[in-house]
N, C-alpha and C positions, 0 to 999 in steps of 0.2 A: 074973357076972364078965365074960363076953364082951360083954354089953350095955354095961358101963361102959367097956371098952376102945374099943368102936366110937364111943361118945359122945365120949370123950377125943380120938380121932383126928379126928373131924369138927370139934371145937372147934379143934384145932391147925391144920387146913386153913383154916378160916374166918379165924383170927387171922393166919396167914401171908399170906393174900390181901389183908389190910387195910394191909399195909406195902409200901413200895417203896424202892429205893435210887436216889438222885438225885446225879449228879455235879455238883459246882460249887455255887454259892449257890442256895438255894431261892428261888423266886419266889412271891409271894402268889397265891392262887387267883384266876384271872380276869385276871392281869396280862398285857399284851401283850408280845410279844417285843421286847426292847430298851428297854422302858419305864423300867426302873431303871438304865439306863446313865448314867454321869455326863454332864452337859451339856457340850457342846464350846464353848470360848470363841469369841466372834465374831472374825472376822478384823480386824486393825488397819486403821483408816481411813488412806487415803493422806494424806501431809502436804499442807497447803494452801500454795499459793504465797504468798510474802511480797511484798507490793507496797510499795516504798519511796515516800515522798513525792516527787513529781516524776516518777515513772515513768508516771503515768496520762496526763499531758499534757506530754511532754518539750519542752524549749525547742528551737525550730528554728534552724538556722544560716541566716543571711540569704541566703547564696549558694545554698544548697540550696533555700530557699523561693522563689528567683527574684526577690528584691527588688533594686532598683537602688541601694540604699544600706544601710549598717549602722546601725540605730537607736541603737546604743550608742556609736558612735565618730564619726559624722558631725558631730554637735553636741558641743561641749565646754563645760566650766564657764566658760571665757573668753568664750563667746558670751552668757552671761547678764548681766543688769544687775549691776554690781559689788556692791551690798549683798546680793545673793541668792546669790552664788557659794558653792558648797560644796567639799568635798575628797574626799568618798566617790566611788568609781568607780561609774559607771552600771551597773545590773544588769538583765540580761535577765529577763523575767517569763514565767510560764506563760500560755498562751492556750488557752482551751477551744475545741473545734471549733465551737461555736455562735456564737462571737464574729464580728463583722463584719470584724475585722482578723486578721492572721496573726502578726505580730511585734509585740513590746511591750518597750520598754526604759525604765527608770525612773531619773531623777535625783532625789535627795532631800537636802534640807537643812532638816529639821524641827527644832523646838526640843523641849525637855523638856516632857513633859505633867505638869501639876499637877492634883491632885484635892483638892477641899475635903472634909476628913474629916467635917465637920458637915453637908454638903449632899448633893447627889445624886452619882451615879457619873460624870456627864459631865465631861470635861476642862474645866478653867477657862481661859478666854482663847483666843486664836487662835494656834495653834502649828504648823500644817502648811504645809510647802512641798514639793510634789511636782510634777514635770514628767514626763509620760509621752509617749514618742515612739512612734508607731504606724505600721504599714504593712500593707496587704493588697492582693491582686490585684484584688479587686472592691470595695475600699474607696474612698470618694469623698464629695463633698459631700452626696449623697443619703443617706448613712449617718447624718447628724446629725439627730436628731429635733428638730423645732421650730427648726431652724436658720434663720438669716437670711443673706442674701448678703454676701460680703466679697471684696474684690479685693486680692491681694498679688502684687507683682512681675508685674503684668499678667495674672495667672491668676484665674479666678472660682472661689471656694470658698464654704464655709459656716461659720458660727460659732454657738455658743450660749453665753450667759452666764447664770449662776445662782449659787446658794450650795449648800454641802453641810455636813452634820454639825449637831450641836446648837449649835455656836458660829456657824453660818451663815458659814463661811469662803468667800471669793470663789472662784468656779470658772469656767473657760472652756475650750471646746474649739474648735479651728480645724482643718478638714480641707480639703486641696487635692488636685486631680488631678495626677498625674505622667504622664510618657510611658508608664509601666507601673504600673498600680494607682494608689493614692493614699496620701498621708501625713497623719497627724494629730498635733497637739500639744495635749495636755491639761494644763492648769495648775490646781493648787489652791494658792492663795496667801493663806493666812491669816497667816503669820508676818511677811511683808513687805508687807502690803497698803497700808501708809502710804508705801511707796517705789515703788509701781507696781501698776496694776490687773492682774487675771489675764489679761484679753484683750490688754492692751498687751504683756505678757510673751509670750503665745502667738503673737501676730502678729509680734513682733520675732524670735522664734526661728524661726518658719516662713519668714520672709523670708531668713534666713541659710541655712536648709536648702535652700530653692529655688535659692539662688545656687550650691549645690554639687551639686545633683541635677537632672538633666533629666527 
């Protein structure tokens, strides 16, 4: 009888040593501390700055740029040959830092563009009439690639005549030196090419510009 009690007591001791009390959630055997903790969400990314069109290359004021004239107001539609005159106000254009000029203003009197549904996507006929007035502190006749000499109002400059676009519309650029920097007149005259050549228009406008700007 004593032997049975001793055996029973030993069994109870062995069984009680096989159990333990754990406070909290049990972790699997071999799990590292914190391994079962819920994943923390990544911190939110800072909002990206919004860049509006025009912010990258803002249009410069002609006075702040140090120009001797305003490219948008020194010439007017009344200075153009009568058949080519438009009514839209000239608009200052963006200029990339890599450009030879600093200021750029555009006069436009283009026609409607027609597309042949059965043909290619190229516009049909000559429709463009654009005149760009340019200025830059380092701009001058040397800025005209493959230019030829031209003299206007006693000043020596350069011009280049060619075509542009699929319709090969007439194109001409004339650049003249000023007392400060240089001015350019760039003409794309497809719409009114039967009423005056692109270089005739460019040289006529440049002559009027030089009469108002030293």
